[in-house]
C-alpha positions in Angstrom: 124.8 183.1 19.0 122.3 185.7 19.1 118.8 184.8 18.1 116.1 187.3 18.1 112.2 187.1 18.9 110.2 188.3 16.0 107.7 190.4 17.7 104.9 190.5 14.6 104.9 186.9 14.0 105.9 185.6 18.1 108.5 183.1 17.1 112.0 183.3 17.0 114.7 183.6 14.5 118.7 183.8 14.0 120.9 185.8 12.0 124.3 185.4 11.7 127.6 185.6 9.0 129.4 182.9 7.8 132.3 182.3 5.3 131.2 179.9 2.3 133.5 177.6 0.3 134.7 179.9 -2.1 135.8 182.2 1.0 133.1 185.0 0.6 131.0 186.0 3.4 127.7 185.4 3.6 124.7 186.3 5.7 122.2 183.7 6.6 118.6 184.0 8.3 116.4 181.3 9.2 112.7 181.9 10.6 110.0 180.2 12.6 111.5 178.6 15.7 109.0 177.8 18.6 112.0 178.5 20.8 115.1 180.4 21.5 117.3 177.1 22.2 115.7 175.3 19.0 117.2 178.9 17.1 120.5 178.6 18.3 120.8 174.7 18.2 120.0 175.3 14.2 122.6 178.5 14.1 125.5 175.8 15.6 124.3 172.9 13.6 124.7 175.1 10.4 128.2 176.4 11.2 129.3 172.7 12.0 128.3 171.4 8.7 129.7 174.2 6.8 133.3 173.6 8.3 133.6 170.3 7.2 134.6 169.4 10.7 134.9 165.9 12.8 133.0 168.0 15.4 129.3 167.7 13.5 127.1 165.0 14.5 126.7 161.8 13.0 123.2 162.4 11.7 124.6 165.9 9.8 127.0 164.1 8.4 124.8 161.2 7.2 122.6 164.3 5.5 125.7 165.6 3.9 126.4 162.3 2.6 122.7 161.4 1.6 122.7 164.8 -0.4 126.2 164.1 -2.1 125.0 160.8 -3.6 121.5 161.6 -4.4 122.6 162.4 -8.1 124.7 159.9 -8.4 122.6 156.8 -7.3 119.6 155.4 -9.0 116.2 156.2 -7.5 115.9 152.7 -5.9 119.4 152.3 -4.8 118.8 155.9 -3.1 115.5 154.6 -1.5 117.4 151.6 -0.1 120.0 153.1 1.5 117.7 155.8 3.4 115.6 153.1 4.7 118.6 151.3 6.1 120.7 154.1 7.5 117.3 155.3 9.0 116.1 152.1 10.6 119.2 150.4 11.8 122.1 152.7 12.2 120.7 156.5 12.7 118.8 155.5 15.8 122.0 154.5 17.6 124.3 156.7 16.1 122.7 159.8 15.3 123.4 162.1 18.6 127.5 160.9 18.1 
C-alpha cells in the first residue's frame, strides 16, 4: 500500500488502482493527509468497502447503509436513525 509525500504541500497522499462494480479498472487518488499512516489507512478502508466483504469495520458498514437508505427514507426518519446509531450503537461497535 503505497503512500507518497507531496513535496509542494508538505502532506501525504495515496494513489492506487481498483476494480469497480462494472469490472473496469479505475485509478483513485486522495490528497491532504497529515501522516503517512492516515493515507495508508484510507486506502485499506476504501478497498475493503469496495470489495463488500465482511472484513470491513462496523463503522464502514453503517456508512454504506446510511448512504443506501438516504434516498428511500424521509428526512426526519433519516435524522432519527442517524441520531440513534451515532449515540447508542457506534460508540461500542464502531471498530469491530
